[in-house]
C-alpha positions in Angstrom: -13.4 164.3 245.4 -13.9 167.7 243.7 -17.3 169.4 244.1 -16.5 171.9 241.4 -19.3 172.0 238.7 -18.2 170.6 235.4 -17.5 173.3 232.9 -19.6 173.0 229.8 -17.6 172.4 226.6 -17.5 175.2 224.1 -19.9 175.1 221.3 -18.7 172.9 218.5 -17.9 175.1 215.5 -19.5 174.2 212.2 -16.9 172.5 210.1 -15.9 174.7 207.2 -16.4 173.2 203.7 -15.2 174.3 200.3 -18.2 175.9 198.8 -18.9 175.5 195.1 -19.4 178.6 192.9 -22.8 180.0 192.4 -22.7 178.8 188.8 -22.0 175.2 190.0 -24.9 175.4 192.5 -27.2 176.6 189.7 -26.1 173.7 187.5 -26.9 171.3 190.4 -30.5 172.8 190.5 -30.9 172.3 186.8 -29.8 168.7 187.2 -32.5 168.2 189.9 -35.1 169.7 187.7 -34.2 167.3 184.9 -34.2 164.4 187.4 -37.7 165.4 188.5 -38.8 165.0 184.8 -39.0 168.6 183.6 -37.1 170.8 181.2 -34.9 173.3 183.0 -34.7 175.4 179.8 -38.4 176.0 179.4 -39.8 179.5 180.0 -41.1 179.0 183.5 -38.0 177.2 184.8 -35.1 178.9 183.1 -34.6 181.4 186.0 -35.4 178.9 188.7 -31.8 177.8 189.4 -30.9 181.4 190.2 -33.9 181.9 192.4 -33.2 178.7 194.3 -29.6 179.6 194.9 -30.6 183.0 196.2 -33.2 181.4 198.4 -30.6 179.0 199.8 -28.4 182.0 200.7 -31.2 183.4 202.8 -32.4 180.1 204.3 -28.9 178.9 205.3 -27.3 182.2 206.3 -26.7 180.9 209.8 -23.5 179.2 208.6 -22.0 182.7 208.1 -22.9 183.9 211.6 -21.6 183.2 215.0 -24.0 183.0 218.0 -21.2 183.8 220.4 -20.7 187.2 218.7 -24.3 188.1 219.3 -24.0 187.2 223.0 -20.7 188.9 223.6 -22.1 192.3 224.7 -23.6 192.0 228.1 -25.0 194.5 230.7 -23.8 194.1 234.3 -26.0 196.8 235.8 -29.1 194.7 236.6 -29.9 196.3 240.0 -30.1 193.0 241.7 -32.5 191.4 239.3 -32.2 187.6 239.6 -35.5 186.2 238.3 -36.3 184.6 235.0 -35.8 186.4 231.7 -38.2 184.9 229.2 -38.8 185.4 225.5 -42.0 183.9 224.1 -43.3 183.3 220.6 -40.0 183.5 218.7 -40.7 182.4 215.1 -38.6 179.5 213.9 -38.1 178.8 210.2 -35.6 176.0 209.6 -34.8 172.9 207.4 -34.3 169.4 208.6 -31.0 167.8 207.7 -32.6 164.5 206.7 -34.8 165.7 203.8 -33.9 169.5 203.6 -37.6 170.1 204.1 -38.8 173.1 206.1 -40.0 172.9 209.7 -41.9 175.9 211.1 -42.8 176.7 214.6 -42.1 178.7 217.7 -39.3 178.9 220.3 -39.5 179.9 223.9 -36.2 180.9 225.7 -35.5 181.7 229.4 -32.5 182.1 231.6 -31.8 182.9 235.3 -29.1 185.7 235.3 -26.2 185.8 237.7 -24.6 189.2 237.4 -25.2 190.1 233.8 -27.9 190.1 231.1 -27.9 190.4 227.4 -30.1 192.4 225.1 -33.3 190.5 224.4 -32.9 191.0 220.6 -29.6 189.1 220.8 -31.4 186.0 222.1 -33.8 186.1 219.1 -30.7 186.4 216.9 -29.2 183.2 218.5 -32.4 181.3 217.7 -32.3 182.6 214.1 -28.7 181.7 213.6 -29.2 178.0 214.6 -32.5 177.9 212.7 -30.8 179.0 209.5 -28.7 175.8 209.3 -29.4 172.2 208.5 -30.0 170.1 211.6 -32.6 168.3 213.7 -35.0 170.2 216.0 -33.4 168.3 219.0 -30.0 169.5 218.1 -31.1 173.1 217.6 -32.8 173.1 221.0 -29.7 172.0 222.8 -27.5 174.4 220.8 -29.5 177.4 221.9 -29.3 176.4 225.5 -25.5 175.7 225.3 -24.9 179.1 223.6 -26.7 180.9 226.4 -24.9 178.9 229.1 -21.5 179.4 227.6 -21.8 183.2 227.0 -23.8 184.3 230.0 -23.0 181.7 232.7 -26.5 181.9 234.1 -27.8 179.9 237.0 -29.8 177.9 234.4 -31.5 178.1 231.0 -34.7 176.7 229.5 -35.5 176.3 225.8 -38.7 174.9 224.2 -39.4 174.6 220.5 -42.8 173.6 219.1 -42.7 173.0 215.3 -44.4 171.2 212.4 -42.2 169.3 210.0 -43.0 169.4 206.3 -41.1 166.1 205.8 -43.8 164.5 207.9 -46.8 166.5 206.6 -46.1 166.6 202.8 -44.4 163.2 202.4 -44.0 159.9 204.3 -46.8 159.5 206.8 -48.7 162.6 205.6 -49.9 163.9 209.0 -50.0 167.7 208.7 -51.4 168.4 212.2 -48.6 166.8 214.2 -46.2 169.1 215.9 -42.9 168.2 217.6 -42.0 169.6 221.0 -38.5 169.6 222.3 -37.1 171.0 225.6 -33.7 171.6 227.1 -33.2 172.5 230.8 -29.9 173.3 232.3 -28.7 174.4 235.8 -31.4 175.2 238.2 -34.1 174.6 235.6 -32.8 171.0 235.3 -32.6 170.3 239.0 -35.7 172.2 240.2 -39.0 170.8 238.7 -40.9 173.8 240.2 -38.9 176.2 238.0 -39.7 174.0 235.0 -43.4 174.2 235.8 -43.2 177.9 236.3 -41.5 178.4 233.0 -44.1 176.3 231.2 -46.9 178.2 232.8 -45.4 181.6 231.9 -45.1 180.6 228.3 -48.6 179.3 228.2 -47.8 175.6 227.9 
């Protein structure tokens, strides 16, 4: 029976879709304004479709970016460093795929390097790329860990996201002070509870 560790599958690429034109997207916004009960041609709303489409281009720019590209440049001169690399307090601004409502919070990312490290700003970029897409917080947490594992082949990775979902605070149950915490541990972080505890203590959780 083979004792070789199972290789992680490559990150699943976002399926490409045929995008409508900007004019078609603006027409869809005008339809939603009318459906809400207002006149899209009145003074205060006539430029809203263009503003919404421009905002969507910023909010969902993650579809045009590849996290593997950000993690492709690594540094192998680590002078024997093999302890945790941790980034704390990474701002998360995302939208849930169920209601397209924002969820806002903070990400914490760590990995145990083997023979290479990556620029710390690149890890922040990876969080931003996945945040700028429609998904669930659970999916995003796993995607960040998978991207790190696939690119850096570390001894393990740890990701925590703590966020407040507007689809829960401004609609539905209307509980604005409830935050959602998700974690993903891989490798030595997954098999060693002491490492998990140390990670949580170092990030102040």
